C-alpha positions as CSV (number, residue, x, y, z in Angstrom):
1,M,10.0,-12.2,-19.6
2,P,7.2,-12.5,-22.4
3,E,3.7,-11.7,-21.0
4,A,2.4,-15.3,-21.8
5,E,5.2,-16.8,-19.7
6,V,4.4,-14.5,-16.9
7,T,0.7,-15.4,-17.0
8,N,1.0,-18.9,-17.3
9,R,3.5,-19.2,-14.3
10,A,2.3,-21.5,-11.9
11,W,4.4,-20.9,-8.7
12,R,6.7,-18.2,-7.0
13,G,9.1,-19.2,-4.5
14,I,8.7,-18.0,-1.1
15,D,11.9,-15.8,-1.2
16,E,10.6,-14.1,-4.2
17,L,7.2,-13.7,-3.1
18,A,8.6,-12.1,0.4
19,G,10.3,-9.5,-1.6
20,L,7.4,-8.8,-3.8
21,I,5.2,-8.4,-0.8
22,G,7.8,-6.2,1.0
23,A,8.0,-3.9,-1.8
24,Y,4.0,-3.6,-2.4
25,C,4.0,-2.8,1.4
26,W,6.6,-0.1,1.0
27,V,4.8,1.5,-1.7
28,E,1.6,1.3,-0.2
29,K,3.0,3.0,2.8
30,R,4.4,5.6,0.7
31,I,1.0,6.4,-0.9
32,F,-0.4,6.5,2.5
33,E,2.4,9.0,3.8
34,L,2.1,11.2,0.8
35,S,-1.8,11.5,0.2
36,G,-1.9,12.1,4.3
37,A,0.8,14.9,3.9
38,W,-1.5,16.4,1.2
39,A,-4.5,16.1,3.0
40,S,-3.5,17.9,5.9
41,G,-0.5,20.1,5.0
42,P,-0.3,23.3,3.5
43,G,-0.8,23.4,-0.2
44,D,-1.3,26.0,-2.9
45,G,-4.6,26.7,-3.4
46,P,-6.6,30.0,-2.6
47,D,-6.8,29.2,1.0
48,G,-3.4,27.7,1.4
49,G,-4.3,24.2,0.8
50,L,-5.7,21.8,-1.6
51,E,-9.4,22.7,-2.5
52,P,-11.7,20.8,0.0
53,A,-12.8,18.1,-2.4
54,L,-9.2,17.0,-3.2
55,R,-8.5,17.4,0.5
56,V,-11.0,14.7,1.4
57,W,-10.0,12.4,-1.3
58,C,-6.5,12.6,-0.3
59,A,-7.7,11.8,3.3
60,S,-9.5,8.9,2.0
61,V,-6.9,7.5,0.0
62,S,-4.6,8.0,2.7
63,R,-6.6,5.9,5.1
64,R,-7.3,2.9,2.4
65,H,-3.6,2.9,1.4
66,G,-2.4,2.7,5.3
67,L,-5.0,-0.3,5.7
68,L,-3.6,-1.8,2.5
69,A,-0.1,-1.7,3.6
70,A,-0.9,-3.3,7.0
71,R,-2.8,-6.2,4.8
72,W,0.3,-6.5,3.1
73,A,2.2,-6.8,6.1
74,E,0.1,-9.5,7.6
75,R,1.1,-11.6,4.4
76,L,4.9,-11.3,4.6
77,P,6.0,-14.9,5.4
78,V,7.1,-16.1,8.8
79,R,10.1,-17.8,9.0
80,A,13.1,-18.5,11.2
81,G,15.7,-16.0,11.3
82,V,14.2,-13.5,8.8
83,D,12.9,-10.2,10.0
84,R,9.6,-9.5,8.4
85,A,9.9,-5.7,8.9
86,G,13.3,-5.8,7.0
87,L,11.4,-7.2,4.0
88,V,9.5,-4.0,3.7
89,T,11.9,-1.7,1.6
90,A,11.8,0.1,-1.5
91,P,12.1,-1.9,-4.5
92,A,15.7,-1.6,-6.3
93,G,15.7,1.1,-8.9
94,R,14.3,4.7,-9.2
95,L,10.8,4.5,-7.8
96,A,11.9,5.8,-4.2
97,G,13.4,8.7,-5.9
98,A,10.5,9.4,-8.3
99,L,8.2,9.2,-5.4
100,G,10.6,11.6,-3.2
101,A,10.6,14.3,-6.2
102,M,6.7,13.8,-6.7
103,A,6.5,14.7,-2.9
104,A,8.7,17.6,-3.1
105,A,7.1,19.0,-6.1
106,P,6.5,22.9,-5.9
107,H,2.7,22.6,-5.9
108,T,0.7,20.0,-4.1
109,G,-1.6,19.8,-7.2
110,V,1.3,18.3,-9.2
111,G,1.7,15.8,-6.8
112,V,-1.8,14.8,-6.7
113,G,-2.2,14.9,-10.1
114,T,0.8,12.6,-10.8
115,L,-0.7,10.2,-8.2
116,V,-4.2,10.1,-9.7
117,Q,-2.8,9.9,-13.3
118,A,0.5,7.8,-12.9
119,V,1.3,6.2,-9.5
120,L,-2.4,4.4,-9.0
121,P,-2.8,3.4,-12.6
122,R,0.8,1.7,-12.7
123,L,0.3,0.0,-9.1
124,R,-3.1,-1.2,-10.5
125,A,-1.6,-2.8,-13.6
126,V,1.5,-4.4,-11.3
127,Y,-1.3,-6.0,-9.2
128,G,-3.5,-7.1,-12.3
129,V,-0.3,-8.9,-13.7
130,H,0.2,-10.5,-10.6
131,Q,-3.2,-11.2,-9.9
132,R,-3.6,-13.3,-13.3
133,A,-0.5,-15.3,-12.7
134,A,-0.6,-15.9,-8.9
135,S,-1.3,-19.4,-7.8
136,P,-4.6,-20.0,-5.8
137,V,-2.9,-22.7,-4.0
138,S,0.1,-21.2,-3.0
139,E,-0.9,-17.4,-3.2
140,G,-4.5,-17.6,-1.7
141,S,-4.3,-14.9,0.7
142,V,-2.4,-12.7,-1.6
143,L,-5.1,-13.1,-4.4
144,E,-7.7,-12.0,-1.5
145,V,-5.5,-8.8,-1.3
146,L,-4.8,-8.1,-4.8
147,T,-8.4,-8.2,-5.6
148,G,-9.6,-5.8,-3.1
149,A,-6.8,-3.5,-4.1
150,Q,-7.7,-3.6,-7.6
151,Q,-11.2,-2.4,-6.8
152,D,-10.3,0.4,-4.6
153,L,-7.6,1.5,-7.1
154,T,-10.2,1.5,-9.9
155,A,-12.4,3.6,-7.6
156,E,-10.0,6.1,-6.8
157,I,-8.5,6.6,-10.2
158,S,-12.0,7.3,-11.2
159,S,-13.0,9.3,-8.6
160,G,-9.7,11.3,-8.6
161,R,-9.6,11.9,-12.0
162,S,-13.1,13.6,-11.9
163,L,-11.9,15.9,-9.2
164,L,-9.3,16.7,-11.3
165,R,-11.2,17.7,-14.3
166,E,-13.9,19.6,-12.4
167,G,-11.9,21.3,-9.8
168,P,-11.2,25.1,-10.1
169,M,-7.7,24.7,-9.8
170,G,-7.7,22.5,-13.4
171,L,-5.1,20.1,-11.6
172,T,-3.3,17.9,-14.0
173,R,-0.2,15.7,-13.7
174,D,3.2,16.9,-14.5
175,A,4.1,15.3,-17.9
176,A,8.2,15.0,-16.4
177,F,6.9,13.6,-12.9
178,G,4.4,11.0,-14.6
179,A,6.9,9.9,-17.0
180,E,9.6,9.3,-14.6
181,V,7.0,7.5,-12.1
182,E,6.2,5.2,-15.2
183,R,9.7,4.5,-16.0
184,A,10.4,3.9,-12.5
185,F,7.6,1.2,-12.1
186,A,8.7,-0.4,-15.4
187,E,12.2,-0.5,-14.3
188,T,11.6,-2.0,-11.0
189,S,12.8,-5.8,-11.2
190,V,10.6,-7.0,-8.2
191,F,7.5,-6.1,-9.7
192,P,5.8,-8.3,-12.1
193,A,6.4,-7.0,-15.9
194,V,3.4,-4.8,-17.0
195,H,3.5,-4.7,-20.9
196,T,2.6,-1.5,-22.6
197,S,-0.8,-1.9,-24.3
């Protein structure tokens, strides 16, 4: 779908919106789980885990994305005969597998680096496209979450990149994991199309 068509779209049907919000909720929960595990679990730093600054960063990211998942869950449509929890599923495609592979990376730093350099920027881009295309009339409560999420993601990406550059471990994303995550986001038909710049 051409970008102009996506950006000028005036409405989204309730089923499409429910699927989209359910997918957002799933991704946010997954980020909450991954970053929480990295903050509290053993890793590969000199003391057996992430360096303290990255551990604290992961803990705060986990908290924010857990809260964001809850905000998305509150915006799932309430309809007779529809199980709201059943709407929170991984989007079709390779995203679940890509995030799973990132979680299972042999070094915690690779996962954290990929989160900072690939996952969070792609999610911010998806939210940005949705925000520009959303109807204030039918998606007002969704726009409220998108606006706050974009601000949080921008701050997280900036602080995460700064920690990665300055950290003694010299963490960077693994190119293979990063490329896989970016492809998985691009191929997810549920998310609004993000065009390369």
